C-alpha positions in Angstrom: 57.9 -176.1 3.1 56.6 -178.8 5.2 58.9 -178.5 7.3 59.1 -174.8 7.7 55.0 -175.1 8.3 55.3 -177.5 11.3 57.7 -176.0 13.0 55.4 -172.5 12.2 52.4 -175.2 14.2 54.4 -176.5 17.3 55.5 -173.3 18.2 51.9 -171.9 17.9 51.0 -174.8 19.8 53.8 -174.5 22.7 53.3 -170.7 22.8 49.2 -171.0 22.7 49.8 -173.8 25.6 52.2 -171.7 27.5 49.5 -169.2 27.7 46.4 -171.1 29.1 49.3 -172.5 31.7 49.9 -168.7 33.0 46.3 -168.8 33.4 45.6 -171.6 35.3 48.4 -170.9 37.2 46.5 -167.4 38.3 43.5 -168.9 38.5 44.8 -171.7 40.0 46.0 -170.0 43.2 43.7 -167.3 43.3 41.1 -170.9 43.3 43.4 -172.3 46.0 43.6 -169.4 48.2 40.3 -169.2 47.8 39.2 -172.3 48.3 42.4 -172.7 51.8 40.1 -170.1 53.1 36.7 -171.7 53.0 38.6 -174.7 53.9 39.7 -173.5 57.4 36.6 -171.5 58.1 34.4 -174.3 57.2 36.2 -176.5 59.9 36.8 -174.0 62.9 33.4 -171.7 62.5 30.2 -172.4 63.9 27.9 -174.1 61.3 25.7 -171.6 61.2 28.2 -168.1 60.7 30.2 -170.0 58.2 26.5 -170.4 55.9 26.5 -166.6 56.7 29.8 -165.9 55.6 29.6 -168.1 52.9 25.8 -166.2 51.3 27.9 -163.4 52.0 30.6 -164.3 49.6 28.5 -165.4 47.2 27.0 -161.8 46.9 29.4 -160.3 47.0 30.6 -162.0 43.7 27.0 -161.0 42.5 27.4 -157.7 43.1 30.7 -157.4 42.3 29.7 -158.4 38.7 27.4 -155.8 38.5 29.7 -153.1 39.6 31.7 -154.4 36.2 29.0 -155.3 33.9 30.7 -157.1 31.5 33.1 -154.1 30.4 36.1 -156.9 31.2 34.9 -158.9 27.8 33.4 -155.7 26.0 37.2 -154.6 26.7 38.9 -157.0 25.7 36.0 -157.8 22.3 36.7 -153.9 21.6 40.6 -154.1 22.4 40.7 -155.3 18.5 37.9 -154.3 16.7 39.0 -152.8 13.8 38.1 -148.9 13.9 40.0 -148.6 17.0 43.0 -150.4 16.6 44.8 -147.8 16.8 44.1 -146.6 19.9 43.2 -149.7 22.1 43.8 -147.9 25.5 41.1 -145.5 25.5 38.5 -148.9 25.8 40.5 -149.1 29.0 40.0 -145.9 30.3 36.8 -145.6 29.0 36.1 -149.5 31.3 37.6 -147.4 34.2 34.7 -144.7 34.3 32.3 -147.0 33.7 33.2 -149.5 36.7 33.2 -145.5 38.5 29.6 -144.9 37.2 28.2 -147.8 38.0 30.0 -148.2 42.1 27.5 -145.1 42.6 24.7 -146.9 42.8 25.7 -149.8 45.3 27.8 -147.9 48.0 24.1 -145.9 48.3 22.0 -148.9 48.4 24.4 -150.8 50.7 24.5 -147.2 52.8 20.8 -147.2 53.0 20.5 -151.0 53.6 23.1 -150.5 56.5 21.1 -147.8 57.9 18.0 -149.3 57.5 18.7 -153.0 58.1 18.1 -155.8 57.1 16.2 -159.1 58.4 19.0 -161.6 59.7 21.7 -159.9 57.8 23.7 -158.4 60.5 25.8 -154.7 59.6 29.4 -156.1 59.4 27.7 -158.4 56.5 26.1 -155.7 54.3 29.2 -153.1 54.6 31.4 -156.3 53.5 29.4 -156.7 50.4 29.7 -153.7 49.4 33.5 -153.3 50.3 33.9 -156.4 48.6 32.1 -155.9 45.6 32.8 -152.6 44.2 37.1 -153.9 45.3 36.5 -156.9 43.8 35.1 -155.6 40.2 38.4 -153.5 39.9 40.7 -156.2 41.2 39.3 -158.3 38.3 38.9 -156.0 35.2 43.0 -155.3 35.8 44.0 -158.4 35.8 41.6 -158.6 32.2 43.5 -155.4 30.8 46.4 -157.4 30.7 45.2 -160.7 29.1 43.8 -157.7 26.5 47.3 -157.0 25.6 48.3 -160.3 25.8 50.8 -160.4 28.8 48.9 -163.6 30.5 52.0 -164.2 32.9 51.9 -160.8 34.0 47.5 -160.8 34.5 48.1 -164.8 36.4 50.7 -162.6 38.8 48.6 -160.0 39.5 45.6 -162.6 40.2 47.8 -164.5 42.6 48.4 -161.8 44.7 45.4 -160.5 46.1 43.7 -164.0 47.2 47.4 -165.1 49.7 47.2 -161.5 51.3 43.6 -161.4 51.6 43.8 -165.2 53.0 46.5 -164.3 55.7 44.6 -161.1 56.4 42.2 -163.4 57.0 42.9 -166.6 58.9 44.6 -164.1 61.1 41.9 -162.0 62.2 40.0 -165.4 62.9 42.7 -166.4 64.9 43.0 -162.8 67.2 38.8 -162.3 68.1 37.6 -166.3 66.6 34.2 -165.4 68.9 34.0 -162.2 66.6 32.9 -163.3 63.3 32.9 -159.2 62.2 36.6 -158.9 62.5 36.7 -161.9 59.5 33.9 -160.2 57.4 35.6 -157.3 57.6 39.5 -158.0 56.9 38.6 -160.1 54.0 36.4 -157.2 52.5 38.9 -154.2 52.8 41.5 -156.8 51.4 39.8 -156.7 48.5 38.5 -153.0 48.2 42.2 -152.1 48.9 43.9 -153.6 46.1 41.2 -153.3 43.6 42.0 -149.3 43.9 45.6 -150.0 43.9 45.6 -151.9 40.7 42.7 -149.5 39.3 45.0 -146.4 39.6 48.0 -148.6 38.0 46.0 -149.0 34.8 45.1 -145.8 35.0 47.8 -145.1 34.1 49.2 -147.0 32.4 46.8 -146.5 30.0 47.3 -143.1 30.5 51.1 -143.3 29.4 50.3 -145.7 25.9 47.8 -142.6 24.7 47.2 -138.5 24.6 43.5 -139.5 23.3 40.8 -139.9 26.1 37.9 -141.9 26.0 34.9 -139.7 24.4 31.1 -139.8 25.6 30.3 -141.6 22.7 33.2 -144.0 23.3 31.9 -144.9 26.8 28.2 -145.1 25.7 29.7 -147.5 23.3 31.8 -149.6 25.5 28.6 -150.1 28.2 26.7 -150.9 24.8 28.2 -153.9 24.0 29.6 -155.3 27.8 25.7 -154.6 29.2 24.6 -158.3 27.7 27.7 -160.4 28.8 27.6 -158.0 31.7 24.1 -159.6 32.4 25.5 -163.0 31.3 27.9 -162.9 34.1 25.3 -161.7 36.9 23.0 -165.0 36.0 25.9 -167.1 36.6 26.8 -166.3 39.2 23.7 -165.8 40.7 23.0 -169.8 39.3 25.9 -171.0 41.2 24.9 -168.9 44.1 21.0 -170.9 43.4 21.7 -173.0 45.3 23.1 -171.9 48.8 19.9 -169.2 48.3 17.8 -171.6 47.6 18.3 -173.8 50.9 18.6 -170.1 52.5 14.3 -170.2 51.7 14.1 -172.7 52.8 15.5 -172.4 56.1 18.0 -175.3 55.8 21.1 -173.7 57.7 23.1 -176.3 58.4 22.3 -177.7 54.3 23.2 -174.5 53.8 26.8 -174.7 55.1 27.2 -177.9 53.0 26.1 -176.5 50.3 28.7 -174.0 51.2 31.4 -176.2 52.1 30.3 -178.3 48.3 30.8 -175.3 46.3 34.2 -173.9 48.2 35.9 -177.3 46.7 34.3 -177.2 43.2 35.4 -173.4 42.8 38.1 -175.1 41.6 37.2 -176.3 38.2 35.3 -172.6 37.5 38.3 -171.5 37.9 39.2 -174.2 35.2 36.9 -172.2 33.2 37.7 -169.0 33.7 41.5 -170.2 32.4 40.1 -171.7 29.8 37.6 -169.0 28.4 40.3 -166.7 29.5 42.6 -167.8 28.0 40.6 -168.4 23.9 39.0 -164.7 24.1 41.5 -162.9 23.1 42.8 -165.3 20.1 39.3 -165.3 19.1 39.0 -161.6 18.6 42.0 -162.0 16.8 40.3 -164.4 14.0 40.6 -162.5 10.6 37.9 -163.8 8.8 34.4 -165.9 9.4 35.2 -169.1 8.2 38.2 -169.4 10.8 35.3 -169.4 13.4 34.1 -173.0 12.7 37.4 -175.1 13.5 38.3 -172.6 16.1 35.7 -173.8 18.3 36.2 -177.6 17.2 39.5 -177.0 18.5 38.5 -175.4 21.9 35.9 -178.2 21.6 38.2 -181.1 21.9 40.8 -179.0 24.7 37.6 -178.7 26.9 37.4 -182.5 27.1 40.8 -182.7 27.9 40.5 -180.8 31.0 37.2 -181.5 31.4 38.2 -185.8 31.5 41.1 -184.3 34.1 38.2 -183.2 36.2 36.0 -186.1 36.8 39.4 -187.9 37.8 40.1 -185.6 40.1 37.0 -185.2 41.2 36.1 -189.4 41.9 38.8 -188.7 43.8 37.9 -185.8 46.2 34.1 -188.0 47.0 36.2 -190.4 47.1 38.7 -190.1 49.9 38.3 -186.8 51.4 35.0 -188.0 53.8 37.3 -190.3 55.2 39.1 -187.2 56.7 35.9 -186.0 58.6 36.0 -187.3 61.0 35.9 -184.2 63.5 34.0 -181.7 61.5 30.7 -184.7 61.1 27.6 -181.8 60.0 30.4 -181.5 56.6 30.9 -185.9 56.1 27.5 -185.1 53.8 29.2 -182.8 51.1 30.1 -185.9 48.4 27.0 -185.8 47.0 26.2 -181.6 46.3 30.1 -181.7 45.1 29.5 -184.6 42.6 26.5 -182.5 41.3 28.3 -179.2 41.6 31.5 -180.4 39.8 29.5 -182.0 36.8 27.4 -177.9 36.6 31.7 -177.1 36.5 32.9 -179.5 33.9 29.7 -178.6 31.4 31.1 -174.4 32.1 33.6 -175.7 30.4 32.6 -177.2 28.3 30.3 -174.5 27.1 33.3 -171.9 26.8 34.1 -172.1 23.1 30.4 -171.1 22.7 30.1 -168.3 24.6 33.3 -167.3 22.6 31.7 -167.3 19.4 29.1 -165.1 20.3 31.8 -162.5 21.7 33.5 -163.0 18.6 29.7 -163.0 15.9 29.2 -159.3 19.0 25.9 -161.3 19.6 26.4 -161.3 23.7 22.7 -161.7 24.3 22.8 -165.4 22.8 24.7 -166.2 26.0 22.9 -164.5 28.3 19.4 -166.3 26.7 21.0 -169.3 27.5 22.0 -168.2 31.3 18.3 -167.4 31.7 17.3 -171.0 30.8 19.5 -172.3 32.4 18.5 -170.6 35.6 14.7 -171.4 35.1 15.6 -174.7 34.5 18.5 -174.8 37.5 15.6 -173.7 40.1 12.4 -175.6 38.4 15.0 -178.7 39.1 16.3 -176.8 43.1 12.3 -176.5 44.2 11.4 -180.4 42.8 14.6 -181.3 44.9 16.2 -179.7 47.8 12.9 -179.3 50.1 13.8 -183.8 49.8 17.0 -183.8 49.3 18.6 -180.5 51.2 22.1 -180.1 49.6 22.1 -182.8 47.8 19.2 -182.2 46.2 20.4 -178.5 45.5 23.8 -180.0 43.8 22.2 -182.3 41.3 19.7 -179.2 40.5 22.7 -177.5 38.9 23.9 -180.4 37.3 20.4 -181.2 35.2 19.4 -177.5 34.3 23.3 -177.2 32.6 23.3 -180.3 31.0 19.7 -179.4 29.9 20.3 -175.9 28.9 23.4 -176.8 27.3 21.9 -179.0 24.4 19.5 -175.4 23.5 22.7 -173.1 24.3 24.9 -175.0 21.7 22.2 -175.5 18.7 21.5 -171.3 18.9 25.4 -171.0 18.8 25.5 -173.1 15.6 22.5 -171.1 14.1 23.9 -167.9 14.6 27.4 -169.3 13.3 26.1 -170.8 10.0 23.6 -167.7 9.6 27.1 -165.2 9.1 28.6 -167.2 7.8 25.9 -167.5 4.7 25.4 -163.9 5.1 28.8 -162.5 4.6 30.9 -163.8 1.3 34.5 -165.6 1.3 37.8 -164.2 1.3 38.5 -164.3 -2.2 
């Protein structure tokens, strides 16, 4: 009996470690390609143009979360809800419809901005935001449909494909026309849009092949009603992630914005670890049978997060120590280390926070995560306005870390209280 239980536990650990490894591969491949592109452009592109490009990419990420509106996470959670388990592919189709509807206002507002013009934003940067945000939302949703089915390897391979192709095409555009930034902006965004549309059509075909039922309006509203909370949290997350760039733009510190953008690019590898870890444990948590299983599950996840953070700390120190020595040909970026340390700490705190957000999803209380993220935005803004005017990019990075550390304490307390109340309100099985 003991040997059989031990063998079963070992198989479970191997399986989940393999799932995490595949998810990490997809995220690292995506982040590695993105970072390689940003580092290449940061090295060769004019610092002001690079700062605009980094800011445009940040806005693209933010708008893509608005198009998504959390239906990726909502789809994963509702995929296993008891009354939908027999026909879960209807949830996938409902998510595709939701994104199609939410893409319309983005295209209309973006088109109006192109016609009217926005100060300090050339037309090609606005066009890149419109195309890239819609395409990225569709691409990310296609990846999450595979995660919902626990097909981690397929999700990883899909996730690794687009950034690699985008890297090749964008570098090629810059290489051919280095004095024309419009080519870089437009090729970058168009490649995302092409992948997103193609994968969305493929996902729709797969879902239609698994069920003859179509999602009705009630299911669509149910998905959006639930997903709006993690969706707003995603928007807040992207806004918080880019706060330093927005703040330095507001302060008219373009050189600092370029340095901060370079540091942010380096730290995105840790953000990829956070996303991979979160997306690995969320489908598992959604399959827990009883509320009593949640606290030990979260504790195990926190311990695993600590191991990931330990590895990240070592890597952060190595990057901060050795990479500045290679910056002699780009002296204006030598000050990246200080903001990089702050941003890396911010990302590591997100890794520690991932099990708490998964607990909110299991409880069907994603609004708690939004509360925590809203508090974080306010704290980062407070520290940013105190530090960035004097310390520039370094101050903006420190503000990210300080705001994340302070808000995490409050968020953990809220989640613990919610779990305790749910356990008290539901009688134990048996």
